[in-house]
C-alpha positions as MATLAB code, in Angstrom:
seq = 'XXXXXXXXXXXXXXXXXXXXXXXXXXXXXXXXXXXXXXXXXXXXXXXXXXXXXXXXXXXXXXXXXXXXXXXXXXXXXXXXXXXXXXXXXXXXXXXXXXXXXXXXXXXXXXXXXXXXXXXXXXXXXXXXXXXXXXXXXXXXXXXXXXXXXXXXXXXXXXXXXXXXXXXXXXXXXXXXXXXXXXXXXXXXXXXXXXXXXXXXXXXXXXXXXXXXXXXXXXXXXXXXXXXXXXXXXXXXXXX';
ca = [
     140.861  119.848 -128.760;
     138.039  117.453 -128.152;
     137.334  114.783 -130.771;
     134.080  112.864 -130.942;
     133.222  110.161 -133.455;
     129.683  110.013 -134.732;
     128.298  106.985 -136.588;
     125.535  107.372 -139.143;
     123.311  104.286 -138.926;
     120.308  102.887 -140.783;
     116.971  103.627 -139.207;
     115.078  101.233 -141.515;
     115.747   98.487 -144.044;
     116.776   99.432 -147.571;
     115.415   97.817 -150.744;
     117.226   98.562 -153.958;
     114.281   97.474 -156.100;
     111.453   99.383 -154.404;
     113.159  102.368 -152.766;
     115.617  105.051 -153.732;
     119.035  104.028 -154.962;
     120.618  107.307 -153.857;
     120.241  109.348 -150.696;
     121.632  112.728 -149.640;
     122.037  113.516 -145.944;
     123.087  116.807 -144.383;
     124.600  116.585 -140.896;
     124.930  119.739 -138.817;
     127.584  119.884 -136.101;
     127.278  122.642 -133.473;
     129.068  123.573 -130.257;
     126.270  125.906 -129.207;
     127.883  128.941 -130.761;
     129.339  127.875 -134.019;
     128.208  125.149 -136.436;
     129.259  123.435 -139.598;
     127.530  121.054 -142.002;
     128.590  117.820 -143.570;
     127.029  116.612 -146.836;
     126.820  112.851 -147.142;
     125.850  111.106 -150.385;
     124.807  107.455 -150.008;
     124.515  105.030 -152.950;
     122.589  101.819 -152.348;
     124.054   98.803 -154.147;
     122.033   95.840 -155.310;
     122.260   92.380 -153.758;
     121.117   89.187 -155.477;
     118.547   88.364 -152.811;
     115.579   86.898 -154.697;
     115.020   83.983 -157.087;
     113.315   84.400 -160.469;
     109.652   83.402 -160.601;
     107.757   82.009 -163.602;
     104.512   83.722 -164.525;
     102.846   80.288 -164.410;
     103.758   76.963 -162.805;
     102.638   75.117 -165.946;
     102.686   75.910 -169.656;
     101.333   74.036 -172.655;
     101.732   74.141 -176.396;
     101.157   72.036 -179.490;
     102.973   71.518 -182.752;
     102.385   69.479 -185.880;
     104.799   66.637 -186.488;
     105.390   68.111 -189.961;
     106.407   71.568 -188.690;
     109.851   72.767 -189.769;
     112.848   72.599 -187.463;
     112.989   75.831 -185.490;
     109.228   76.369 -185.403;
     108.149   78.109 -182.184;
     105.860   76.218 -179.812;
     105.437   78.141 -176.565;
     107.182   80.912 -174.617;
     107.908   80.699 -170.897;
     108.452   83.890 -168.927;
     110.073   84.499 -165.563;
     110.837   87.729 -163.755;
     113.381   88.399 -161.039;
     112.776   90.749 -158.106;
     116.333   92.039 -158.457;
     115.638   93.423 -161.903;
     114.941   97.122 -162.253;
     114.706   98.381 -165.848;
     115.639  101.927 -164.796;
     118.579  101.310 -162.510;
     119.806   97.767 -162.897;
     122.762   97.643 -165.239;
     124.530   94.642 -163.699;
     123.906   90.923 -163.801;
     121.382   90.885 -160.958;
     117.929   90.242 -162.358;
     119.173   88.746 -165.651;
     117.384   85.418 -166.188;
     118.734   82.526 -168.261;
     116.387   79.743 -169.432;
     117.236   76.066 -169.920;
     115.540   72.667 -170.284;
     116.343   70.438 -167.319;
     114.395   67.228 -167.973;
     111.993   65.490 -170.348;
     113.740   66.486 -173.570;
     114.041   62.955 -174.950;
     116.464   62.788 -177.912;
     116.751   66.592 -177.793;
     113.515   67.106 -179.711;
     113.178   70.664 -178.402;
     115.351   73.698 -177.684;
     114.850   76.850 -175.641;
     116.261   80.303 -176.273;
     118.261   81.094 -173.111;
     117.421   84.772 -173.329;
     113.780   84.854 -174.429;
     112.347   81.556 -173.149;
     110.959   80.582 -176.569;
     110.708   76.792 -176.909;
     110.931   75.488 -180.472;
     111.239   72.271 -182.438;
     114.768   70.867 -182.676;
     114.281   67.317 -183.957;
     111.992   65.080 -185.983;
     108.673   64.380 -184.265;
     106.307   61.459 -184.823;
     102.906   61.644 -183.168;
     102.342   57.936 -183.836;
     105.342   57.139 -181.618;
     105.194   59.900 -178.992;
     102.338   62.393 -178.910;
     103.077   64.156 -175.604;
     106.258   65.486 -174.007;
     106.565   66.913 -170.497;
     109.540   69.231 -170.032;
     110.999   70.747 -166.892;
     112.320   74.219 -167.696;
     114.444   76.365 -165.412;
     114.889   80.101 -165.032;
     118.256   80.748 -163.403;
     120.044   83.830 -162.220;
     123.728   83.770 -161.321;
     125.268   86.927 -159.901;
     127.747   87.917 -157.198;
     128.397   84.308 -156.272;
     124.745   83.465 -155.652;
     122.664   81.087 -157.774;
     118.889   81.380 -157.686;
     116.481   79.423 -159.868;
     112.858   78.435 -160.327;
     111.398   75.500 -162.310;
     108.183   75.148 -164.293;
     106.515   72.343 -166.273;
     105.795   72.532 -170.006;
     103.505   70.013 -171.735;
     103.900   69.790 -175.506;
     101.366   67.920 -177.636;
     102.454   66.661 -181.046;
      99.616   66.571 -183.553;
      99.740   63.901 -186.234;
      99.593   64.093 -189.998;
      98.249   61.507 -192.420;
     101.685   60.298 -193.457;
     101.409   56.507 -193.265;
     100.041   54.009 -195.796;
      97.433   51.556 -194.536;
      98.911   48.202 -193.532;
      97.112   44.900 -194.020;
      97.642   41.639 -192.169;
      95.334   39.832 -194.587;
      96.701   38.559 -197.914;
      97.043   41.156 -200.663;
      96.670   38.533 -203.410;
      94.229   35.629 -203.253;
      92.143   33.240 -205.341;
      88.672   31.964 -204.566;
      86.476   29.272 -206.143;
      82.732   29.675 -205.935;
      79.635   28.030 -207.294;
      77.659   29.724 -210.063;
      74.652   29.425 -207.785;
      76.271   31.475 -205.021;
      73.875   33.929 -203.510;
      74.244   37.651 -203.846;
      76.432   39.184 -201.132;
      78.319   35.913 -200.792;
      81.600   36.813 -199.033;
      84.666   35.933 -201.054;
      87.333   37.563 -198.889;
      87.597   39.700 -195.745;
      90.236   42.396 -195.405;
      92.114   43.103 -192.164;
      93.817   46.474 -192.519;
      94.677   49.372 -190.242;
      96.205   52.842 -190.458;
      98.886   54.092 -188.078;
      97.477   57.622 -188.343;
      94.124   56.465 -186.978;
      92.303   56.848 -190.287;
      89.645   54.310 -191.298;
      90.757   52.390 -194.419;
      88.436   52.720 -197.413;
      88.357   49.841 -199.891;
      87.712   50.518 -203.586;
      87.429   48.280 -206.651;
      89.734   50.027 -209.097;
      89.862   47.794 -212.174;
      89.113   44.342 -213.576;
      85.756   42.568 -213.577;
      84.273   44.877 -211.000;
      80.781   44.539 -212.487;
      80.194   41.253 -210.702;
      81.653   42.163 -207.309;
      81.354   44.803 -204.653;
      82.910   45.922 -201.364;
      80.664   45.677 -198.318;
      82.429   47.116 -195.303;
      85.649   45.118 -195.151;
      84.354   42.221 -197.272;
      84.622   41.481 -200.970;
      81.232   40.049 -201.962;
      79.348   38.879 -205.052;
      77.251   41.657 -206.529;
      73.510   41.203 -206.707;
      73.525   42.209 -210.354;
      74.327   40.195 -213.510;
      74.667   36.851 -211.733;
      73.462   35.067 -214.859;
      76.596   36.222 -216.687;
      78.570   33.669 -214.658;
      77.294   31.144 -217.225;
      79.368   32.833 -219.913;
      82.502   33.672 -217.913;
      84.276   31.482 -215.398;
      87.433   33.457 -214.501;
      87.484   36.972 -213.087;
      90.340   39.294 -212.116;
      89.785   42.330 -209.936;
      92.071   44.902 -208.367;
      91.431   46.817 -205.207;
      92.852   49.902 -203.585;
];
């Protein structure tokens, strides 16, 4: 009896993701007179051989500082070449998302499965209006770790949530001559608003007939100046 060993070898490279996952081969053995066949079934197994890739190197989103905790901002998306929706039932191709850097005071969170970035802490556009996050898509399978990073810029939009602040006195007294000219400046206000709004000054009560606001100045009105002869003390309130 003569025994001969035959080795079945690959003639080309295999790719689990783009080629067949199963092959059937029939080998015929003949001695010139008689023959027999051997059926060989070959199953191709997946190997974690490619890192995930983000659909974009950069992402951007915006959110109001008054948005509720958990509000969605932007979604990052990465795909892995090892993932095949028809055949892949293992861990190869499964991507997990995380925030790697830039998440000061944990203001944001990311869903590890979907890549949705949302608000996780209190935001204040007057303090910090822009955040730059480094997000990572990672795949761990069969002892191999592959990952890809992307940059996310988040802009925090402000709300009018601060009262104007004044460095000038909020209560004052002024002595003036009855012959003072109209538009004589009695007091100048120095106020600002942290939200970037322009302060508006209004006479709300008191002897407002004789006075007016001109820009940021409290001035003598051009009307009824002769009435100063009959009244020497005035009280006014501003807002």
